[in-house]
C-alpha positions in Angstrom: -51.3 -39.2 17.4 -49.5 -36.4 18.8 -50.4 -33.2 16.6 -46.6 -32.1 16.5 -45.6 -29.6 14.0 -43.4 -32.2 12.2 -46.7 -34.5 12.2 -49.2 -31.9 10.7 -46.5 -30.4 8.3 -46.6 -33.9 6.8 -49.8 -34.5 6.8 -50.4 -31.7 4.6 -47.6 -32.7 2.0 -48.5 -36.2 1.8 -52.0 -38.3 1.9 -50.8 -41.7 3.0 -53.0 -44.2 4.7 -50.6 -44.7 8.0 -51.1 -46.0 11.4 -48.2 -44.5 13.2 -46.6 -41.0 12.5 -43.3 -43.2 11.9 -45.4 -44.9 8.7 -45.9 -41.6 7.3 -42.3 -40.5 8.3 -40.9 -43.3 6.5 -42.8 -42.6 3.8 -42.1 -39.2 3.4 -38.0 -40.1 3.3 -38.7 -42.8 0.8 -39.7 -40.4 -1.2 -37.1 -37.7 -0.5 -38.2 -35.6 2.0 -36.4 -34.7 5.2 -37.5 -32.8 8.5 -35.3 -30.0 9.1 -35.8 -29.5 12.4 -34.0 -25.6 13.0 -36.5 -24.7 10.3 -39.5 -26.5 11.4 -40.4 -27.9 7.7 -40.5 -30.8 5.4 -37.4 -30.0 2.6 -37.1 -32.1 -0.7 -33.5 -33.0 -1.2 -33.2 -34.7 -5.2 -29.3 -34.9 -5.2 -28.7 -38.3 -5.8 -27.7 -40.9 -3.4 -24.0 -41.5 -3.3 -22.6 -45.6 -2.9 -23.6 -46.9 0.8 -20.6 -46.9 2.8 -18.6 -50.4 3.1 -17.9 -49.8 6.7 -19.9 -50.9 9.8 -19.4 -48.5 12.9 -20.4 -49.5 16.5 -20.5 -47.6 19.8 -20.4 -50.6 22.8 -20.8 -48.8 25.7 -20.9 -50.8 28.8 -19.6 -50.5 32.9 -16.1 -49.1 32.6 -14.8 -52.5 34.2 -16.6 -54.1 31.7 -16.4 -52.3 28.3 -13.3 -54.0 27.1 -14.5 -57.4 27.6 -18.1 -56.4 25.9 -16.1 -54.9 22.9 -13.9 -58.2 22.6 -17.3 -60.4 22.4 -18.7 -58.4 19.9 -15.9 -58.4 18.1 -15.4 -62.2 17.9 -18.8 -62.1 17.2 -18.6 -60.3 14.2 -15.0 -61.2 12.6 -17.3 -65.3 12.7 -19.6 -63.2 10.6 -17.5 -62.0 8.0 -16.2 -58.4 9.0 -12.7 -57.4 9.1 -11.8 -54.8 12.2 -10.5 -51.7 11.1 -10.2 -49.4 13.6 -10.7 -50.1 18.0 -10.3 -47.2 20.2 -9.4 -47.3 23.5 -12.0 -47.1 26.1 -13.0 -43.3 26.5 -14.7 -42.7 30.1 -18.3 -40.5 30.2 -18.8 -37.3 31.7 -20.9 -36.8 34.8 -23.5 -38.0 36.0 -22.4 -41.2 33.6 -18.7 -41.3 35.0 -19.0 -45.4 35.7 -19.7 -45.7 32.2 -17.1 -46.1 29.2 -17.7 -46.7 25.1 -15.4 -48.5 22.8 -15.9 -47.4 18.9 -15.4 -50.5 16.5 -15.2 -49.6 12.5 -15.5 -53.1 10.2 -15.6 -53.8 6.8 -17.8 -56.1 5.5 -15.8 -58.5 3.6 -18.9 -60.7 2.0 -20.5 -57.5 0.6 -19.2 -57.4 -3.5 -21.7 -54.8 -4.6 
């Protein structure tokens, strides 16, 4: 495994049998540790977790001439599976060198989740 600062410091914090770096990082996250990239260190945050959002946000990214059609296909499928569309953005053209691609943002509410 690549001996990055993130990985070396993770190994100093936690002795955990892992096959990949992501296994170790996932375990640290589960225990409340998060990598702060500007400070180059693992930090612990014991702030109680907020309730998860009931919203599902999706970015549809496709060729400019197909992005609207792609978003409609996704929208139909999502609504058929218990999601209600709350907001659909207009298509945004990407900056160069990706100016032939566009993106549309969709926001849904999960109607099936009653937690």
